[in-house]
N, C-alpha and C positions, 0 to 999 in steps of 0.2 A: 854482302857478307851476312852469313846466317849466324844467328845467335845460338850458342849451345843451350840445350835444355837443362833446366835445373832438375835434379833428381826428385825433389819433392813436389814438382808441378803436377796438377791434376791432369788425368788423361781425358782426352776428348774423343767422342764417338763410341761406337760399339766394335767389339772384335768379332771376327768371323765365327769363333766358337760360341759366343753368346747368341748370335743370330741362329746358328744351326740348332742349338739346344732349345730355343724358343719355338722353332719350327717343329722339332720332334715332339715337344710337349703338346703343341696345338694339334698335331696329327693324331696323337693318341686320344686326345679329347674328342676329336671329330669321329674317330673310329668307335669310341664308346657311345657317342650320341647315335651313330648309325645302328649299332647293335641294339640299343634301347628302342629305337623306332621300329626295327624289325620285330623285336619281341613283343612290343605293345600292340602291333598290328595283328600278330598271331593270336595273342590273348583276346583281342577284340573279336576276331573270327570265332574263337572257341566260345566266347560268351554269347554271341549271336546264335550259334548252333544249339547251345544248351537252352536258350530261351525259346527257340522254335520247337525243340524237342519237348519242352515242358508244355507248350501250347498244344502240341499234338497229343501228348499224354492226357492232358485235361479234357480234350475233345472226346477221346474214347471212354474215359472215366465217366463223363456225363452221359454218354450213350448207354453204358452198362447200368448206371444208377437210375436212369429214367425208364429203363425197360426191365424192372425188377422181376416180373413174372417169367421172363425169358432170358434172364441173365446167364444161365448155365449154357445157353446155345452159343454165346460169344467165345467161350473157351475152346481152344483147339491147339494142336501142335503146329499148325500152319504159321508161316511167317508172312505178314502182310506187307505190301508196298514194293514188291519186286518189280511190278509192271503196272501200267495204267490199264484199267479194265472198263468195260461198259457196264454200268450199274443198272439193274432192272429192279423196279419196285414190285411190291406184292402186298397182299392182305394177310397172309398167314404169318404166324410168329416166326417161322424159319425164314420166310422171304424178307421180313423186316430186318432181322438180324443179318442176313446175307447182304442186304443193301447197305446197312450200316458199316459192315466190315469192308465192303467194296468201296464205299465213299471214303472211309478212313485210309484204306490202302492207296487210293488215288492221291489223297493229301500227303501221305508219306512219300509216295513216288515223285511228288512235285508237279502234279498235273495242273495245279492252279498257279504255278510260278510263271512269271514273265521270262521270256528268253527261249533259247533253243532247246530241243530235246536233250542234247548232250549236256547242257547246263543243268537241266532238271535231274538227269541221271546222276550227275556228279553230286548234287545236293540232296540226293535221295536218302530217305530214312527208312528204317524197317521197324515193324512193330509186332508184338506178340501179346496175346491174351491167354492166360492160363488160370486154372483153378487147381491149386496144389492138393486140396482134399475135397473130394466130391461131396462129402457130407457137410462141409463147412462152406457157407456162402461168401467166401472171400476170394476175390479175383485179383491176380497180379497182372498189371498192364506195364509193358516194357517198350520203350522206344530206343532204338540203337541207331547210331550214325557213325560215319567215318571221320576221323580227325586227320589233320595234316602233320601232327607231331606224335611220335610214339610215346606210349605210357605203359602202365601195368594193365595187362588184359583183364577185363571184368570177369567175375565168376559167373554172371548170368549168361546162359547159353543162347539167348535170343539173337538171331542173325549171325551166329558164329561163322566166320569165313566169308561173309558177304562183302566185306570191305578190304579184302586182301589179308595182310598180316593182322592177327587179332590184337596186337599192341596198338593198332590204329583205331580200334573199335571203342566207342564210348556208349554207355547206356545210362538211362534214367528210368526208374521204375517206381510204381506206386501201387498200393493195395486199395481195393474198393470193397467195402463190406456192404452187402445187400441185406437189408432187413427182411426177415421172413415173418410175414404177418399172417398168423393163423388165428382162427376164431376158437 
C-alpha cells in the first residue's frame, strides 16, 4: 500500500522544463563563446597585417631618408608590389633608386614569404611613393593591403581596386621629410 503524499512535502529531482531551460542557456553561452573566438581570430589577423604593413612602410621610409640626394627619384604614380621582379643593381643614382623600388616591390609582393606562390599573392601588399608638391621635399609613403572584413574605403588612392571591393582595402601611410642641405 502506498502512502499518499502530503501537500507540503518537498519535491525531489528536476522537472523536464528545468533541464531544457538549463540546456538552452548553456547553448546560448557556447554560441557567444564561439562568436567571440571567431571575432578575436579576425582581429588578430588584422593586427598582424597592420604590423607587417608598418614594417614595410618603415623599410621604404628608411630607403628614401638614406638617399637624400636622390629622394625625388622615388616618387612616381606607379604602384609597387604587383609582381615579383628580378632586381638589377647599378652605380648611377637612377639605378640605385630603381633597385630600391624593385626590392621593396618584391617585399610587398611576398617574395620572401615561406609558402606557395598562391599564399604570397594572397598576402601581397601594394605600395606607393608620392611627392605631393615638387618644391617641398616631403614624400608620402603608402602601403595598402586587403582585409577579410569590409570597412570604410580609405581616401588614399594607392592600389585602389587591387584587392577587389575597396571596402576591403586598408592603408597605412607616413610622410618623410628630407632635409635640403645647401651651403
